Z-matrix of the N, CA and C atoms (Angstrom, degrees):
N
C 1 1.474
C 2 1.572 1 107.44
N 3 1.360 2 114.78 1 -41.78
C 4 1.370 3 115.98 2 -178.98
C 5 1.567 4 111.01 3 -62.83
N 6 1.330 5 117.16 4 -39.84
C 7 1.485 6 120.38 5 175.10
C 8 1.444 7 112.36 6 -55.13
N 9 1.353 8 113.90 7 -52.42
C 10 1.510 9 118.15 8 175.84
C 11 1.515 10 116.30 9 -54.24
N 12 1.312 11 113.77 10 -43.24
C 13 1.483 12 117.72 11 174.18
C 14 1.535 13 112.52 12 -62.05
N 15 1.303 14 116.57 13 -38.75
C 16 1.458 15 117.26 14 178.47
C 17 1.541 16 110.44 15 -67.52
N 18 1.296 17 120.94 16 -39.60
C 19 1.443 18 124.31 17 179.67
C 20 1.516 19 108.21 18 -62.58
N 21 1.407 20 118.82 19 -49.84
C 22 1.406 21 120.04 20 179.81
C 23 1.494 22 112.73 21 -58.17
N 24 1.359 23 118.24 22 -42.85
C 25 1.419 24 124.28 23 177.14
C 26 1.499 25 114.23 24 -57.32
N 27 1.362 26 112.28 25 -42.66
C 28 1.525 27 120.56 26 -179.78
C 29 1.551 28 111.37 27 -66.94
N 30 1.324 29 115.00 28 -38.16
C 31 1.490 30 122.23 29 176.42
C 32 1.550 31 107.83 30 -65.45
N 33 1.308 32 118.92 31 -41.59
C 34 1.436 33 120.11 32 -176.43
C 35 1.553 34 108.71 33 -68.98
N 36 1.310 35 117.46 34 -38.00
C 37 1.436 36 119.56 35 178.26
C 38 1.494 37 111.98 36 -65.53
N 39 1.301 38 117.78 37 -43.31
C 40 1.476 39 122.99 38 176.42
C 41 1.486 40 115.43 39 -59.20
N 42 1.333 41 114.05 40 -42.66
C 43 1.409 42 123.67 41 178.10
C 44 1.548 43 113.97 42 -63.69
N 45 1.305 44 113.31 43 -41.34
C 46 1.439 45 121.13 44 178.34
C 47 1.545 46 110.10 45 -67.55
N 48 1.385 47 113.32 46 -41.98
C 49 1.508 48 116.77 47 174.53
C 50 1.545 49 116.99 48 -58.85
N 51 1.445 50 110.20 49 -42.33
C 52 1.428 51 115.62 50 -178.84
C 53 1.561 52 112.84 51 -67.44
N 54 1.363 53 112.17 52 -40.89
C 55 1.554 54 114.86 53 175.31
C 56 1.478 55 111.68 54 -62.64
N 57 1.406 56 118.36 55 -37.84
C 58 1.417 57 119.36 56 -176.93
C 59 1.600 58 109.69 57 -66.34
N 60 1.338 59 116.32 58 -42.80
C 61 1.396 60 120.94 59 178.58
C 62 1.531 61 112.63 60 -64.49
N 63 1.346 62 115.08 61 -42.41
C 64 1.487 63 120.89 62 178.93
C 65 1.504 64 111.46 63 -62.99
N 66 1.321 65 115.33 64 -29.98
C 67 1.408 66 114.91 65 -179.22
C 68 1.505 67 114.90 66 -75.01
N 69 1.380 68 113.06 67 -10.66
C 70 1.551 69 117.26 68 178.01
C 71 1.548 70 108.39 69 -102.58
N 72 1.249 71 122.68 70 5.72
C 73 1.491 72 125.36 71 173.12
C 74 1.598 73 108.14 72 -82.36
N 75 1.324 74 113.73 73 121.94
C 76 1.453 75 112.35 74 -177.77
C 77 1.465 76 111.55 75 -55.80
N 78 1.393 77 115.38 76 136.76
C 79 1.467 78 118.60 77 -179.70
C 80 1.496 79 118.29 78 90.97
N 81 1.347 80 115.79 79 -7.84
C 82 1.504 81 122.50 80 -179.11
C 83 1.526 82 105.68 81 -124.63
N 84 1.367 83 112.72 82 86.61
C 85 1.536 84 116.58 83 178.02
C 86 1.481 85 110.77 84 51.58
N 87 1.347 86 123.91 85 33.85
C 88 1.380 87 124.71 86 -166.16
C 89 1.538 88 113.03 87 -101.07
N 90 1.337 89 113.79 88 133.77
C 91 1.441 90 120.90 89 170.64
C 92 1.446 91 111.83 90 -73.00
N 93 1.350 92 116.37 91 -22.21
C 94 1.522 93 122.20 92 -176.72
C 95 1.473 94 108.54 93 -84.55
N 96 1.308 95 123.45 94 -14.70
C 97 1.445 96 127.17 95 -174.61
C 98 1.566 97 106.52 96 -58.34
N 99 1.257 98 117.96 97 -47.95
C 100 1.488 99 119.94 98 -178.30
C 101 1.479 100 110.86 99 -65.77
N 102 1.377 101 117.86 100 -30.59
C 103 1.503 102 122.79 101 179.74
C 104 1.500 103 108.91 102 -66.16
N 105 1.329 104 114.40 103 -51.67
C 106 1.458 105 124.39 104 178.85
C 107 1.535 106 107.95 105 -55.27
N 108 1.295 107 117.17 106 -47.12
C 109 1.483 108 122.45 107 -177.26
C 110 1.505 109 108.96 108 -58.09
N 111 1.323 110 118.60 109 -45.27
C 112 1.437 111 125.29 110 -177.06
C 113 1.542 112 107.81 111 -64.94
N 114 1.307 113 117.62 112 -45.39
C 115 1.431 114 119.12 113 177.20
C 116 1.438 115 114.48 114 -60.72
N 117 1.377 116 118.90 115 -44.39
C 118 1.413 117 124.86 116 176.63
C 119 1.525 118 111.00 117 -58.65
N 120 1.243 119 115.35 118 -51.55
C 121 1.562 120 122.05 119 -177.33
C 122 1.507 121 106.35 120 -56.80
N 123 1.410 122 114.90 121 -47.37
C 124 1.462 123 117.50 122 -175.23
C 125 1.532 124 110.16 123 -59.84
N 126 1.295 125 115.95 124 -38.26
C 127 1.484 126 119.59 125 -174.70
C 128 1.516 127 113.94 126 -81.12
N 129 1.298 128 118.30 127 -29.06
C 130 1.493 129 123.84 128 -176.88
C 131 1.548 130 113.49 129 -100.29
N 132 1.284 131 119.01 130 -15.52
C 133 1.501 132 118.79 131 -176.36
C 134 1.463 133 112.82 132 -107.98
N 135 1.343 134 117.01 133 24.65
C 136 1.461 135 119.49 134 172.34
C 137 1.426 136 107.77 135 -71.55
N 138 1.356 137 119.61 136 152.98
C 139 1.446 138 122.27 137 178.69
C 140 1.520 139 112.16 138 -57.23
N 141 1.303 140 114.97 139 119.93
C 142 1.493 141 122.08 140 -168.08
C 143 1.554 142 107.95 141 -122.40
N 144 1.239 143 118.10 142 137.75
C 145 1.478 144 124.70 143 -178.96
C 146 1.433 145 113.95 144 -130.72
N 147 1.297 146 116.98 145 159.21
C 148 1.481 147 120.53 146 176.28
C 149 1.550 148 105.39 147 -142.86
N 150 1.373 149 114.37 148 145.26
C 151 1.458 150 119.61 149 175.33
C 152 1.518 151 107.31 150 -143.86
N 153 1.338 152 116.18 151 134.92
C 154 1.429 153 121.64 152 -168.15
C 155 1.500 154 110.91 153 -146.32
N 156 1.364 155 118.59 154 153.02
C 157 1.514 156 121.14 155 174.89
C 158 1.467 157 108.22 156 -161.89
N 159 1.250 158 114.99 157 146.67
C 160 1.534 159 124.60 158 171.44
C 161 1.494 160 106.59 159 -118.21
N 162 1.331 161 118.22 160 126.36
C 163 1.432 162 122.49 161 -166.99
C 164 1.553 163 111.96 162 -160.91
N 165 1.289 164 119.22 163 169.69
C 166 1.456 165 125.23 164 -179.26
C 167 1.557 166 110.46 165 -107.00
N 168 1.301 167 120.75 166 103.30
C 169 1.487 168 116.56 167 172.65
C 170 1.516 169 110.12 168 -69.13
N 171 1.281 170 120.47 169 130.11
C 172 1.501 171 119.62 170 -174.63
C 173 1.474 172 108.03 171 -104.36
N 174 1.282 173 123.69 172 1.53
C 175 1.420 174 128.29 173 179.08
C 176 1.497 175 111.61 174 -67.47
N 177 1.340 176 116.68 175 131.97
C 178 1.527 177 115.92 176 165.84
C 179 1.489 178 106.68 177 -80.18
N 180 1.384 179 110.56 178 145.33
C 181 1.525 180 116.95 179 -179.48
C 182 1.552 181 107.06 180 56.87
N 183 1.357 182 118.04 181 58.25
C 184 1.417 183 121.28 182 -171.90
C 185 1.535 184 111.33 183 -68.94
N 186 1.291 185 119.00 184 141.79
C 187 1.443 186 124.81 185 177.24
C 188 1.588 187 107.55 186 -108.37
N 189 1.280 188 117.23 187 -114.01
C 190 1.524 189 115.86 188 179.26
C 191 1.564 190 109.69 189 -69.46
N 192 1.307 191 117.20 190 126.65
C 193 1.472 192 121.20 191 175.37
C 194 1.483 193 110.74 192 -108.41
N 195 1.309 194 119.84 193 -30.94
C 196 1.429 195 124.29 194 173.26
C 197 1.513 196 115.37 195 -132.80
N 198 1.254 197 118.05 196 145.34
C 199 1.564 198 117.15 197 -172.33
C 200 1.586 199 103.12 198 -148.43
N 201 1.372 200 113.02 199 142.75
C 202 1.502 201 121.95 200 166.21
C 203 1.407 202 105.32 201 -119.40
N 204 1.343 203 115.67 202 118.94
C 205 1.519 204 122.86 203 176.65
C 206 1.551 205 109.57 204 -94.51
N 207 1.264 206 113.84 205 150.58
C 208 1.492 207 121.22 206 -179.78
C 209 1.563 208 114.70 207 -72.59
N 210 1.191 209 118.08 208 -173.85
C 211 1.502 210 126.23 209 -176.69
C 212 1.497 211 118.03 210 -116.21
N 213 1.263 212 118.67 211 146.99
C 214 1.487 213 122.58 212 173.61
C 215 1.514 214 113.14 213 -73.20
N 216 1.349 215 116.05 214 -22.85
C 217 1.517 216 114.64 215 -174.24
C 218 1.519 217 113.07 216 -119.19
N 219 1.342 218 120.14 217 -14.60
C 220 1.487 219 123.99 218 -174.24
C 221 1.534 220 111.54 219 -123.93
N 222 1.286 221 117.84 220 151.98
C 223 1.500 222 121.89 221 168.42
C 224 1.534 223 104.27 222 -84.98
N 225 1.355 224 113.49 223 128.90
C 226 1.526 225 117.95 224 179.49
C 227 1.543 226 106.99 225 -103.14
N 228 1.319 227 114.20 226 131.21
C 229 1.429 228 120.87 227 173.12
C 230 1.460 229 111.88 228 -120.78
N 231 1.342 230 112.79 229 109.67
C 232 1.489 231 119.75 230 -174.08
C 233 1.655 232 105.23 231 -82.27
N 234 1.363 233 112.57 232 123.79
C 235 1.476 234 118.78 233 -176.09
C 236 1.541 235 109.47 234 -102.14
N 237 1.312 236 117.57 235 -40.41
C 238 1.479 237 118.77 236 -175.09
C 239 1.558 238 109.92 237 -138.97
N 240 1.344 239 111.91 238 144.32
C 241 1.510 240 119.93 239 176.08
C 242 1.520 241 104.04 240 -131.89
N 243 1.317 242 114.63 241 124.34
C 244 1.450 243 121.18 242 175.70
C 245 1.556 244 107.32 243 -110.82
N 246 1.328 245 112.77 244 143.19
C 247 1.566 246 118.15 245 175.91
C 248 1.486 247 107.92 246 -147.02
N 249 1.336 248 112.30 247 139.14
C 250 1.498 249 119.73 248 176.79
C 251 1.477 250 105.88 249 -153.17
N 252 1.458 251 115.65 250 150.73
C 253 1.378 252 119.95 251 -178.74
C 254 1.452 253 111.73 252 -157.71
N 255 1.391 254 115.18 253 150.47
C 256 1.493 255 123.36 254 175.76
C 257 1.470 256 103.30 255 -131.68
N 258 1.347 257 113.79 256 148.81
C 259 1.506 258 120.59 257 176.36
C 260 1.531 259 108.18 258 -146.15
N 261 1.339 260 112.65 259 178.14
C 262 1.476 261 117.40 260 -174.74
C 263 1.610 262 110.46 261 -61.84
N 264 1.305 263 114.54 262 -33.09
C 265 1.421 264 121.71 263 -178.21
C 266 1.557 265 110.75 264 -125.73
N 267 1.298 266 120.48 265 127.31
C 268 1.421 267 124.62 266 176.94
C 269 1.547 268 109.52 267 -59.44
N 270 1.347 269 115.50 268 134.21
C 271 1.402 270 118.86 269 177.15
C 272 1.460 271 110.72 270 -156.55
N 273 1.368 272 120.42 271 159.67
C 274 1.396 273 124.25 272 168.86
C 275 1.540 274 109.67 273 -108.47
N 276 1.240 275 114.46 274 137.93
C 277 1.505 276 116.03 275 -175.38
C 278 1.592 277 107.10 276 -154.73
N 279 1.404 278 118.36 277 146.41
C 280 1.408 279 117.20 278 176.67
C 281 1.499 280 112.44 279 -72.98
N 282 1.272 281 115.89 280 134.00
C 283 1.483 282 122.74 281 174.09
C 284 1.454 283 110.88 282 -117.75
N 285 1.350 284 115.54 283 121.88
C 286 1.439 285 119.01 284 -169.84
C 287 1.534 286 114.02 285 -87.05
N 288 1.348 287 121.25 286 141.76
C 289 1.430 288 124.21 287 166.82
C 290 1.552 289 104.90 288 -105.13
N 291 1.223 290 118.51 289 116.14
C 292 1.489 291 126.30 290 -171.29
C 293 1.539 292 111.73 291 -117.19
N 294 1.315 293 116.47 292 129.56
C 295 1.457 294 115.86 293 171.27
C 296 1.545 295 106.53 294 -96.31
N 297 1.363 296 113.39 295 138.90
C 298 1.438 297 119.52 296 -175.36
C 299 1.611 298 108.94 297 -119.42
N 300 1.307 299 113.23 298 143.78
C 301 1.459 300 117.34 299 -177.35
C 302 1.525 301 110.07 300 -104.94
N 303 1.298 302 118.40 301 -12.64
C 304 1.508 303 120.91 302 168.20
C 305 1.562 304 105.93 303 -128.78
N 306 1.366 305 108.57 304 155.00
C 307 1.560 306 117.22 305 -174.20
C 308 1.501 307 109.01 306 -72.65
N 309 1.322 308 113.68 307 155.02
C 310 1.456 309 123.42 308 169.54
C 311 1.551 310 110.87 309 -70.69
N 312 1.285 311 117.43 310 158.70
C 313 1.484 312 118.68 311 172.45
C 314 1.493 313 107.65 312 -144.29
N 315 1.380 314 112.94 313 156.67
C 316 1.429 315 118.94 314 -179.54
C 317 1.410 316 114.87 315 68.35
N 318 1.312 317 123.25 316 -163.04
C 319 1.424 318 128.26 317 -171.85
C 320 1.489 319 111.26 318 77.19
N 321 1.347 320 112.63 319 -171.88
C 322 1.498 321 118.60 320 169.81
C 323 1.410 322 110.84 321 -118.65
N 324 1.364 323 116.09 322 119.67
C 325 1.440 324 118.64 323 -170.48
C 326 1.579 325 110.08 324 -130.57
N 327 1.288 326 112.64 325 155.78
C 328 1.513 327 119.13 326 176.08
C 329 1.541 328 104.65 327 -128.11
N 330 1.309 329 113.68 328 134.59
C 331 1.465 330 116.69 329 179.05
C 332 1.544 331 110.63 330 -73.63
N 333 1.320 332 117.35 331 143.44
C 334 1.401 333 122.35 332 172.52
C 335 1.496 334 110.94 333 -82.11
N 336 1.361 335 115.32 334 160.15
C 337 1.558 336 120.28 335 174.00
C 338 1.472 337 102.87 336 -94.73
N 339 1.311 338 117.05 337 117.97
C 340 1.447 339 125.44 338 173.71
C 341 1.460 340 109.90 339 -86.83
N 342 1.344 341 115.57 340 118.68
C 343 1.475 342 123.53 341 -174.60
C 344 1.501 343 110.08 342 -109.56
N 345 1.342 344 116.89 343 128.16
C 346 1.486 345 120.55 344 177.71
C 347 1.547 346 106.82 345 -80.62
N 348 1.399 347 119.27 346 136.52
C 349 1.404 348 117.98 347 -178.12
C 350 1.522 349 106.85 348 -80.29
N 351 1.247 350 120.49 349 -12.99
C 352 1.529 351 125.77 350 170.82
C 353 1.474 352 105.62 351 -127.04
N 354 1.337 353 118.78 352 115.12
C 355 1.459 354 119.98 353 -175.74
C 356 1.602 355 111.95 354 -61.24
N 357 1.234 356 119.58 355 -20.77
C 358 1.416 357 119.88 356 178.85
C 359 1.574 358 112.00 357 -76.48
N 360 1.271 359 115.17 358 -2.52
C 361 1.585 360 119.05 359 175.47
C 362 1.449 361 111.63 360 -75.19
N 363 1.284 362 120.45 361 -18.73
C 364 1.503 363 123.60 362 -173.93
C 365 1.459 364 113.54 363 77.25
N 366 1.336 365 115.22 364 -174.78
C 367 1.467 366 119.94 365 -171.85
C 368 1.552 367 107.67 366 -74.93
N 369 1.378 368 109.74 367 150.79
C 370 1.477 369 116.75 368 175.88
C 371 1.604 370 109.87 369 -72.13
N 372 1.321 371 111.51 370 156.90
C 373 1.469 372 117.42 371 175.64
C 374 1.549 373 112.12 372 -110.82
N 375 1.489 374 114.65 373 -22.98
C 376 1.422 375 115.51 374 171.91
C 377 1.609 376 111.44 375 -70.73
N 378 1.267 377 117.46 376 158.56
C 379 1.440 378 121.47 377 -175.90
C 380 1.539 379 111.62 378 -123.32
N 381 1.307 380 116.45 379 121.71
C 382 1.535 381 119.17 380 175.81
C 383 1.507 382 110.73 381 -98.26
N 384 1.355 383 116.18 382 145.47
C 385 1.402 384 123.74 383 175.87
C 386 1.544 385 110.54 384 -135.90
N 387 1.341 386 114.04 385 153.60
C 388 1.418 387 123.11 386 165.69
C 389 1.556 388 109.93 387 -122.66
N 390 1.325 389 113.56 388 146.68
C 391 1.506 390 117.75 389 -176.45
C 392 1.581 391 109.90 390 -116.93
N 393 1.243 392 113.03 391 127.56
C 394 1.530 393 115.29 392 169.66
C 395 1.503 394 112.18 393 -97.65
N 396 1.307 395 115.17 394 -25.63
C 397 1.588 396 120.84 395 171.11
C 398 1.498 397 104.55 396 -121.23
N 399 1.402 398 113.79 397 140.34
C 400 1.523 399 124.77 398 -176.59
C 401 1.541 400 108.63 399 -52.21
N 402 1.326 401 114.23 400 133.04
C 403 1.502 402 117.92 401 168.01
C 404 1.517 403 110.29 402 -84.17
N 405 1.286 404 116.73 403 173.22
C 406 1.462 405 123.25 404 161.13
C 407 1.646 406 107.29 405 -78.40
N 408 1.272 407 116.71 406 102.30
C 409 1.418 408 116.37 407 -172.22
C 410 1.554 409 114.50 408 -65.90
N 411 1.361 410 110.79 409 149.39
C 412 1.522 411 113.19 410 174.91
C 413 1.458 412 112.01 411 -76.39
N 414 1.344 413 113.63 412 -178.40
C 415 1.521 414 120.93 413 -178.78
C 416 1.568 415 107.63 414 -72.58
N 417 1.365 416 108.27 415 130.06
C 418 1.491 417 115.30 416 -177.93
C 419 1.520 418 107.64 417 -87.74
N 420 1.322 419 114.39 418 126.68
C 421 1.567 420 120.02 419 166.91
C 422 1.469 421 108.28 420 -66.87
N 423 1.347 422 118.02 421 -40.16
C 424 1.455 423 122.01 422 177.41
C 425 1.519 424 109.30 423 159.85
N 426 1.288 425 116.00 424 173.30
C 427 1.478 426 123.31 425 178.58
C 428 1.466 427 108.53 426 -83.44
N 429 1.291 428 116.84 427 120.97
C 430 1.484 429 120.83 428 175.50
C 431 1.531 430 109.58 429 -76.65
N 432 1.272 431 116.78 430 -40.62
C 433 1.458 432 124.04 431 178.52
C 434 1.531 433 106.91 432 -147.81
N 435 1.374 434 114.40 433 150.70
C 436 1.447 435 118.97 434 175.08
C 437 1.567 436 109.23 435 -145.38
N 438 1.337 437 114.75 436 56.74
C 439 1.453 438 116.76 437 -172.39
C 440 1.524 439 113.35 438 -87.97
N 441 1.315 440 116.00 439 160.79
C 442 1.470 441 118.30 440 174.10
C 443 1.518 442 108.75 441 -77.20
N 444 1.378 443 113.98 442 133.92
C 445 1.370 444 124.61 443 176.57
C 446 1.503 445 110.97 444 -112.29
N 447 1.300 446 119.64 445 138.89
C 448 1.496 447 121.33 446 178.40
C 449 1.535 448 108.75 447 -92.68
N 450 1.330 449 113.02 448 119.85
C 451 1.434 450 120.96 449 -178.06
C 452 1.588 451 106.56 450 -104.55
N 453 1.318 452 111.07 451 118.85
C 454 1.487 453 117.78 452 -172.19
C 455 1.475 454 111.43 453 -76.37
N 456 1.363 455 115.77 454 173.52
C 457 1.404 456 124.70 455 -179.21
C 458 1.546 457 111.32 456 -88.34
N 459 1.268 458 113.08 457 114.69
C 460 1.507 459 118.12 458 -176.89
C 461 1.546 460 113.40 459 -72.19
N 462 1.288 461 115.97 460 -36.58
C 463 1.475 462 119.96 461 -168.21
C 464 1.601 463 112.78 462 -83.36
N 465 1.284 464 117.21 463 -32.30
C 466 1.521 465 120.61 464 -178.78
C 467 1.404 466 113.61 465 -100.85
N 468 1.388 467 118.19 466 -20.68
C 469 1.421 468 120.38 467 -176.60
C 470 1.501 469 111.52 468 83.76
N 471 1.370 470 120.64 469 -0.90
C 472 1.383 471 120.05 470 178.11
C 473 1.558 472 112.46 471 -91.31
N 474 1.306 473 115.90 472 167.07
C 475 1.447 474 121.63 473 178.03
C 476 1.515 475 111.17 474 55.39
N 477 1.339 476 116.61 475 45.73
C 478 1.416 477 120.03 476 -175.65
C 479 1.535 478 109.08 477 -65.59
N 480 1.348 479 117.57 478 147.89
C 481 1.422 480 121.22 479 178.38
C 482 1.537 481 104.18 480 -100.26
N 483 1.441 482 109.24 481 150.21
C 484 1.428 483 116.68 482 175.01
C 485 1.553 484 108.51 483 -103.32
N 486 1.388 485 117.36 484 152.00
C 487 1.425 486 117.28 485 178.66
C 488 1.562 487 113.35 486 -53.35
N 489 1.292 488 118.01 487 133.65
C 490 1.409 489 119.17 488 171.63
C 491 1.583 490 109.94 489 -94.30
N 492 1.248 491 117.55 490 132.94
C 493 1.480 492 124.57 491 -170.92
C 494 1.481 493 105.83 492 -120.28
N 495 1.359 494 113.23 493 119.70
C 496 1.492 495 119.12 494 171.19
C 497 1.538 496 109.16 495 -109.49
N 498 1.380 497 113.82 496 124.57
C 499 1.434 498 120.03 497 -173.86
C 500 1.562 499 108.60 498 -110.07
N 501 1.294 500 114.72 499 140.49
C 502 1.443 501 121.67 500 179.53
C 503 1.437 502 113.84 501 -135.79
N 504 1.295 503 115.43 502 137.77
C 505 1.499 504 118.63 503 175.37
C 506 1.464 505 115.40 504 107.33
N 507 1.366 506 119.82 505 -6.38
C 508 1.470 507 122.04 506 179.55
C 509 1.543 508 114.99 507 -68.00
N 510 1.272 509 114.16 508 -49.14
C 511 1.496 510 118.89 509 177.16
C 512 1.503 511 114.57 510 -119.64
N 513 1.279 512 112.63 511 10.93
C 514 1.522 513 118.83 512 -178.46
C 515 1.473 514 109.07 513 -162.27
N 516 1.344 515 117.29 514 -164.20
C 517 1.429 516 118.86 515 -174.03
C 518 1.531 517 110.46 516 -77.86
N 519 1.416 518 116.33 517 144.96
C 520 1.438 519 117.17 518 164.91
C 521 1.481 520 112.45 519 -68.80
N 522 1.342 521 116.72 520 178.85
C 523 1.468 522 120.39 521 171.67
C 524 1.543 523 107.85 522 -77.13
N 525 1.304 524 119.29 523 112.36
C 526 1.359 525 124.55 524 -176.70
C 527 1.509 526 115.71 525 -97.70
N 528 1.322 527 120.13 526 122.65
C 529 1.419 528 123.72 527 178.42
C 530 1.509 529 110.29 528 -112.72
N 531 1.358 530 116.29 529 127.18
C 532 1.506 531 123.19 530 -175.16
C 533 1.523 532 104.06 531 -124.27
N 534 1.295 533 115.21 532 113.95
C 535 1.469 534 123.94 533 178.26
C 536 1.584 535 111.90 534 81.12
N 537 1.388 536 110.09 535 163.04
C 538 1.440 537 113.31 536 -168.98
C 539 1.578 538 114.05 537 -74.62
N 540 1.282 539 114.86 538 -9.74
C 541 1.478 540 116.27 539 178.10
C 542 1.507 541 113.87 540 -76.53
N 543 1.301 542 116.19 541 -26.13
C 544 1.472 543 119.29 542 -179.34
C 545 1.447 544 110.05 543 -83.67
N 546 1.415 545 110.61 544 147.42
C 547 1.484 546 115.94 545 175.55
C 548 1.455 547 111.28 546 -160.27
N 549 1.336 548 118.02 547 168.63
C 550 1.480 549 125.10 548 176.39
C 551 1.519 550 104.03 549 -123.73
N 552 1.393 551 115.77 550 131.89
C 553 1.422 552 123.71 551 -176.14
C 554 1.430 553 114.21 552 -124.81
N 555 1.323 554 116.21 553 146.66
C 556 1.495 555 122.86 554 169.32
C 557 1.545 556 106.12 555 -97.85
N 558 1.267 557 116.78 556 121.28
C 559 1.404 558 124.75 557 -170.29
C 560 1.503 559 114.02 558 -122.20
N 561 1.328 560 122.08 559 132.57
C 562 1.451 561 122.72 560 -177.48
C 563 1.504 562 114.30 561 -88.74
N 564 1.318 563 116.30 562 9.09
C 565 1.551 564 121.50 563 171.47
C 566 1.593 565 106.05 564 61.60
N 567 1.358 566 117.76 565 38.49
C 568 1.415 567 117.88 566 172.35
C 569 1.515 568 116.75 567 63.67
N 570 1.376 569 112.51 568 16.35
C 571 1.469 570 115.69 569 177.84
C 572 1.529 571 114.15 570 -85.52
N 573 1.254 572 121.33 571 161.98
C 574 1.436 573 126.66 572 -179.64
C 575 1.589 574 108.82 573 -121.72
N 576 1.369 575 112.61 574 124.66
C 577 1.491 576 118.27 575 -176.32
C 578 1.561 577 106.16 576 -126.56
N 579 1.351 578 120.44 577 100.95
C 580 1.426 579 117.91 578 179.56
C 581 1.522 580 113.52 579 -55.75
N 582 1.371 581 112.80 580 134.45
C 583 1.468 582 120.64 581 176.11
C 584 1.551 583 113.85 582 69.69
N 585 1.275 584 117.32 583 18.26
C 586 1.451 585 121.54 584 -177.93
C 587 1.567 586 115.38 585 -62.17
N 588 1.308 587 113.64 586 135.19
C 589 1.471 588 119.28 587 172.38
C 590 1.514 589 104.95 588 -126.28
N 591 1.354 590 118.00 589 128.48
C 592 1.498 591 118.21 590 -176.48
C 593 1.504 592 107.32 591 -119.61
N 594 1.313 593 114.79 592 155.61
C 595 1.414 594 121.29 593 173.03
C 596 1.520 595 109.96 594 -128.35
N 597 1.334 596 117.43 595 124.05
C 598 1.401 597 120.94 596 -174.80
C 599 1.565 598 109.77 597 -124.37
N 600 1.372 599 112.70 598 140.44
C 601 1.492 600 113.38 599 177.84
C 602 1.477 601 108.46 600 -141.56
N 603 1.290 602 120.00 601 133.15
C 604 1.482 603 125.33 602 173.70
C 605 1.543 604 110.36 603 -114.50
N 606 1.268 605 118.28 604 140.75
C 607 1.463 606 120.59 605 176.15
C 608 1.543 607 105.84 606 -133.21
N 609 1.324 608 116.14 607 131.99
C 610 1.494 609 121.65 608 -173.93
C 611 1.480 610 113.47 609 -152.57
N 612 1.342 611 116.41 610 163.10
C 613 1.424 612 122.52 611 171.65
C 614 1.463 613 109.19 612 -105.95
N 615 1.418 614 114.45 613 164.84
C 616 1.485 615 119.83 614 177.82
C 617 1.572 616 105.40 615 -132.69
N 618 1.320 617 117.22 616 129.11
C 619 1.440 618 120.70 617 178.01
C 620 1.550 619 111.22 618 -134.38
């Protein structure tokens, strides 16, 4: 009888422990569910913006072709960079993502339209640019990435390139820009691609 009592008592303890643990799993009668929801909302509902352009850089030995500059009033955290290109001849070439500590000057540039993903976020304070003629580039902190990109064939439609997506901030820091002098650039490494058309997209938050 005592053994049976011990067995029933053990089962009761285990059942109580399982129910207690289950109650702390988000979504299962959980008091933590609201906490996880608040944390998720706080991390995903920050004012987020995107700026993009498809254009033809005309510079020979092109350097910076797309640039996102920081803000005088907000901390800019770059989360995604998209790049795609087509040229007369399909080729693979390293395309650099460079962080700069001083702003570019000169060149021929066009401002990007910075679009809030939620219209209630207000206007962006970061500034995006594309260059058709090389600027005098600012000081490079360093190359964040220098991977080979596949540039598709523009004339025949063959060997099409897919957008390359660089993600930052999932398991570490995003690219953080503090002040208007700092920027992140997409740079063609002084290469020349006849007939090239590029597409650049930056996505970032402002805090």
